[in-house]
Structure formats: C-alpha cells, structure tokens
N, C-alpha and C positions, 0 to 999 in steps of 0.2 A: 826381680825386686823393683818396687816402685820408688821413684825419686820423690823429692819433696814437691816439685812442680806438678807431677802427675797425680799426687794425692789430693791436691787442691782443685783439680779440674772437675771432679764429681760434684762437690757442693756448689761450685760456681755455676756449673751447667744447670743444676737443679734450681738454683735461684733465678737464673735467666729464664728458664723454661716456665717457672711458676708465674712470671709476670707477663705472660702472653698466651694467646690461644694456640698453644703448640700443636696439640693433636689435630685440631681443625685445619691449621695451615699445612701440616704434614700430609694429611689425607687429601686435601685439595691438590697439593703438588704431586703426590703419587698418582692420583686419578688422571691428571694431565699427562704425566709420563707414561702411564699405562696406555692411554689412548694414542699417544705418539708412537709407542712401540707396536701397537696393533695396526697402525697405518703401513707398516713395513712388511706385513705378511703377504704371502703369494696371492695372486688374483683368484685362485680357486677357492680360497677361504673367505675372501672379502664379500660381505653381504651387500654393501652399498658403497660405491666409489666416492660419492660426495659431490658437492656443487663445485665443479671446475677444479677440484683438488686443493686449491689454495685455502679455502675456508676449513677444509678438513685438517690442515696442519696449523692454521692460524689459531683456531679456538683452543685446542689443547695447549698450545704454546702460551697463550694468554692465561690459561688456567694455572700453569706452572708459575707464571709471573705473579698472579694474584696470590697464590699460596705462599710464595716467598715473601711478598709484601706483607701478608698477614703476620708472618713470623718475625720480620725485621722492622715493621712499623705497626705495632698493635693498636696505636691510637686511632688509626683509620680502618679498623677491622670491619666495621659495619658496611662501609662503602665497598671494600674489597670482597666481602662475603656475598653481597648482593650481586656484584658484577660476576663473581665466581659461579654462583648458582645459575645465572643467565647463560654464561658460557658453557657450563656443564650441560644444561638442558639443550643448548644449541648443538652440542656434539651428537645428540640423538639422530639428527638429520644428516649431519655432515661427515661424521667419522665412524663408520661401521657400527651403527647403533650404540654410540657412546663407548666404543672399545669393548664391544660384546657385553654390555651392561656392567662390567666390572669397574671400568673407569668412571662411568656415569654414577654408579652407586658410591664409589669413593669420593668423587667430587661433590655430590649432593650432601652426603653425610658430613664431609669436612667443612663445607660452606655453612651448613646449619649449626655445626658446633662452634665455628668461629663467630657466627652471628649471636649465638646465645651465651657466649662467654662473658662473665662479669669480672671486671678487673679488681674490684674492691672486696671480694669475698675472702674470708679467712681460709687459710690452707686447711685441707681435710685432716682430721686426726686419724691416725691409723687404728685399725681394729685392736691391735695389741695394746696400744696406749689407752683406748677407751676401756678395755677390760681392766687394766691396771688402775685407772681412775675409779672405776666402779668398785673394785676390791678395796681400795683405800677409803672410799666413801663408806662402804659397808663396815669396815673395821672402825672407822671414826664414829659411826652410828652406834655400834656395839659398845664402844668404850664410854660414850656419853649417854647415860640413861635419861629418861624423861625427868623433867623437873618435879612432877608429882610422884614419879616412881611407880605409876600404875601401868599394868600391861593389859587390862581388860578394856572392853568397849567404853567409850565416853560419849557425852552428849554431842561433841563436835563430829563424831563419826556417824551420828544418827543411830547409835546403839549397835553398830555392826562391827564384827571382828574383822581384822585385816588378814583373813585366812586365804586359802587358795581359791575359794569360790567367791570372794568379795571383789566386785568390780571396782568399788570405790577405793579399796586398798591398792589394787593394781594400777589404777590411774595415778593415785597419789605417789606411789613408789616410783613410777616411771618418770614423773616430773620432778620428784625430789632429788633424784640422782642424775641430774643433767651434767653433761661434760663441762669442765671448767672454762672452756673457751666460749661457751654460749652465755654464761652468766657474767654480769658486770658488778 
C-alpha cells in the first residue's frame, strides 16, 4: 500500500524532471561512471593505461560532476555541456579509449542532449491524447455541417474533391486538425 506521501512523489519528480535536461545530465553522469568503472579492470584487458594515471581518473570524475551540475543547475547547462563534451573527448586518450567506447558514447550523447535542450518548450502531448483530440475534432466537424451545406467541389478548392487522391485535401485536413496546444 502506498501512503499519501509516496503517491505525491511521482508527479513532483515528473515536474522537477520536466524543468531540466534530465536525460542529457543522466547520460553524461552514467558515461563518467562507466569510464571510472572500466579503469578498475585488470591490466590484461586495459588497452591504454593513460597519461600518468591521474588524468585517466580525473576526466571521468569531472564528467560525473558536470552531469550532476546539469541536473541540479540547469540554468548553466550550456557551459556544463560544452565542458562535458571536451572531457568526454579527452577520455579517448586517457581512459581506455573512453571506457571501451561505451562511456564515450554515453557522455557525447548526454552532452549534446543537454546542449540542445530548450527550457521554454511546451511539454509533449502523448500519442493517446493526440488521438483523443483528433477524434473529438472529427466528431465536432461531423456535427457542424458547412454553412452552405454543400459537399461537392467549390471554387475555393480549385474544383477538386477532397478524396483519397487529392493532395490539397490531405494538406488542408492535416493542418485543420492541429493539436490544441499548438493553436492560440
């Protein structure tokens, strides 16, 4: 049984997560952790020991710090993501080819996602909600007939029917039923 406090954690976490580049910061952090873990493997598996060993541990540790800073200070995400991608690319030389390419890929994708995140975007509408909106729009269109009451081709259509083969009808129908969050 979930208590009242536990039921409120899900929506609060979703709200917190929506206001920051969560996945980018998480991937950058996981990339740094993965590279740190691969530094502990036996010397038989190690491809490249690194420059004096210190940089091999320092760069992935700073990747983890940049990932956490992206999560907890999203206002400075551009700076942290640029530093994160530089650190990630530096691990290619210093840390077993960037943690055998896995940590390198995670860090690079995470940094790019954090850099490209836009804070003022509207939240995405789920696919099921878009379907419901489209069905409701279709029902509203069926309930309200045209003012003229005609169903044939008109001069505004250029004399074309809105059948399956009409490009004009498909363009108009796709723009006429836009999701409600896009229209003002």
